[in-house]
C-alpha positions in Angstrom: -89.7 2.9 -24.4 -89.8 3.3 -20.7 -90.8 1.2 -17.8 -93.8 2.1 -15.4 -91.5 4.4 -13.4 -90.5 6.4 -16.4 -86.9 5.1 -16.7 -85.6 4.2 -20.2 -85.4 0.5 -21.0 -82.2 -0.3 -22.9 -83.5 -3.6 -24.1 -86.7 -2.3 -25.7 -85.0 -1.5 -29.0 -83.4 -4.9 -29.4 -85.0 -8.0 -31.0 -85.4 -9.5 -27.5 -87.0 -6.3 -26.3 -89.4 -6.1 -29.2 -90.4 -9.7 -28.5 -91.3 -8.8 -24.9 -88.2 -9.7 -22.9 -87.4 -6.8 -20.6 -84.6 -6.2 -18.1 -85.7 -4.7 -14.9 -84.5 -1.2 -14.2 -83.2 -1.1 -10.6 -83.3 1.8 -8.2 -84.7 4.0 -10.9 -81.4 4.4 -12.7 -81.5 5.0 -16.4 -79.4 2.9 -18.7 -77.0 5.9 -19.3 -76.6 6.3 -15.5 -75.9 2.6 -15.1 -73.2 2.7 -17.9 -71.6 5.8 -16.3 -71.4 4.0 -13.0 -69.6 1.1 -14.6 -67.1 3.4 -16.2 -66.5 5.2 -12.9 -65.8 1.9 -11.1 -63.1 1.0 -13.7 -61.2 4.3 -13.1 -59.9 3.2 -9.6 -58.9 -0.2 -11.1 -57.0 1.4 -13.9 -55.3 3.9 -11.5 -54.2 1.0 -9.3 -52.7 -0.9 -12.2 -50.8 2.2 -13.4 -49.6 3.0 -9.8 -48.4 -0.6 -9.4 -46.6 -0.4 -12.7 -44.9 2.8 -11.8 -43.9 1.4 -8.4 -42.3 -1.7 -10.0 -40.4 0.4 -12.6 -39.2 2.8 -9.9 -37.9 -0.1 -7.8 -36.1 -1.6 -10.7 -34.5 1.7 -11.7 -33.3 2.3 -8.1 -31.7 -1.1 -8.2 -30.0 -0.4 -11.5 -28.7 3.0 -10.2 -27.3 1.4 -7.1 -25.5 -1.3 -9.1 -24.1 1.3 -11.5 -22.7 3.2 -8.5 -21.0 0.0 -7.2 -19.4 -0.5 -10.7 -18.4 3.1 -11.0 -17.2 3.9 -7.4 -16.6 0.5 -5.8 -13.2 -0.9 -4.7 -11.8 -3.2 -7.3 -10.6 -6.7 -6.2 -9.5 -9.8 -8.2 -10.1 -13.4 -7.1 -8.6 -16.6 -8.5 -11.1 -18.9 -10.3 -11.1 -22.7 -10.5 -11.7 -24.0 -14.0 -15.3 -25.1 -14.8 -17.4 -26.1 -17.8 -18.4 -22.8 -19.5 -21.5 -24.1 -21.4 -25.1 -24.7 -20.5 -27.5 -26.2 -23.2 -30.5 -24.4 -21.6 -28.9 -21.0 -20.9 -26.3 -20.6 -23.6 -22.8 -19.5 -23.0 -21.9 -18.9 -19.4 -19.4 -20.0 -16.8 -20.0 -21.1 -13.3 -17.7 -19.1 -10.9 -15.9 -21.3 -8.4 -13.5 -19.3 -6.4 -10.1 -21.0 -5.9 -9.6 -19.6 -2.5 -12.7 -21.5 -1.2 -11.2 -24.8 -1.9 -9.2 -27.0 0.6 -7.2 -24.6 2.6 -10.1 -22.3 3.5 -12.6 -25.1 4.3 -12.8 -24.2 8.0 -13.0 -20.5 7.3 -16.7 -20.7 6.5 -17.7 -23.1 9.2 -19.4 -20.5 11.4 -23.0 -20.2 10.0 -23.7 -17.0 11.9 -21.1 -15.0 9.9 -22.2 -13.1 6.8 -19.1 -11.1 5.8 -15.7 -12.3 4.6 -12.5 -10.3 4.6 -10.2 -10.6 1.6 -6.5 -9.6 1.6 -4.4 -9.0 -1.6 -1.2 -10.9 -2.2 1.9 -9.4 -4.0 0.3 -9.9 -7.4 -3.0 -8.2 -6.4 -5.0 -11.4 -6.2 -7.3 -11.4 -3.1 -7.6 -14.3 -0.7 -10.2 -15.0 2.0 -8.7 -14.3 5.5 -11.5 -14.3 8.0 -15.3 -14.2 8.3 -17.3 -11.8 10.4 -20.8 -11.8 11.8 -21.4 -8.1 10.8 -19.8 -5.3 8.9 -16.6 -4.0 10.5 -13.5 -2.2 9.5 -10.9 -4.4 7.7 -8.0 -5.6 9.8 -5.5 -4.0 7.4 -5.5 -1.2 4.9 -6.1 -2.6 1.4 -8.3 -5.4 2.6 -11.9 -5.5 1.5 -15.0 -6.8 3.3 -17.6 -8.6 1.2 -21.1 -9.8 2.2 -21.7 -13.5 1.4 -24.3 -16.2 1.7 -24.2 -19.9 1.8 -25.9 -22.0 -0.9 -27.7 -25.2 -0.4 -24.7 -27.2 -1.7 -22.6 -25.5 1.0 -20.7 -23.4 -1.6 -20.2 -19.8 -0.5 -21.7 -17.2 -2.8 -20.3 -13.7 -2.3 -21.0 -12.1 -5.7 -22.6 -14.4 -8.2 -22.2 -18.0 -9.2 -22.3 -17.5 -12.9 -21.1 -15.1 -15.6 -22.9 -14.9 -18.9 -21.0 -13.9 -22.1 -21.8 -13.5 -25.8 -22.5 -16.6 -27.8 -19.4 -18.1 -29.3 -16.9 -16.8 -26.8 -16.9 -19.9 -24.6 -13.3 -20.9 -25.6 -12.0 -17.5 -24.6 -13.7 -17.5 -21.2 -12.9 -21.2 -20.5 -9.3 -20.1 -19.9 -10.2 -17.4 -17.4 -8.0 -17.7 -14.2 -9.2 -14.6 -12.4 -12.5 -12.7 -11.8 -12.6 -8.9 -11.3 -15.2 -7.5 -9.0 -16.2 -4.3 -7.3 -17.4 -3.8 -3.7 -19.0 -0.8 -2.0 -18.6 0.4 1.6 -21.5 -1.8 2.7 -19.9 -5.0 1.5 -22.2 -5.5 -1.6 -20.1 -6.7 -4.5 -20.7 -7.0 -8.3 
């Protein structure tokens, strides 16, 4: 069946079509041409979705590679930890990392809100302590010192690596006794 212009009517072979209901054929397009147009319009959408997925996966992989480089090539430093409760009912076993060197004696060290880097100096046992803050990356005052980028949290705590360490279920007792945390820092002050 065709309409008066000679175009095929896709509804004519259906029950509604046999009973007289007809869809208008617009602009002289046949039903197969209309379907082909719909398929063509879905190709750019699918291509956009695939391109977005590739971009997200590429960005995630770049981040992973950068962090692996810090772990492999970064300067090792150890910081004393203050004891905390190593369990969260919602998240499983983890410990909140509170750095002992931030307490008490270093309270004024982080008072300048414009600074974003902290210098750490090792003691005789190889444990690093905060010595000074800097507004931007600069060479350390002494050889062996490391500079680490930090940020201030809402509760005024200073976060220079992470504030939590997750570990396998059932090992809470082992990690509850932790006195030191080992980290790595790259040349830009980014630590893991």
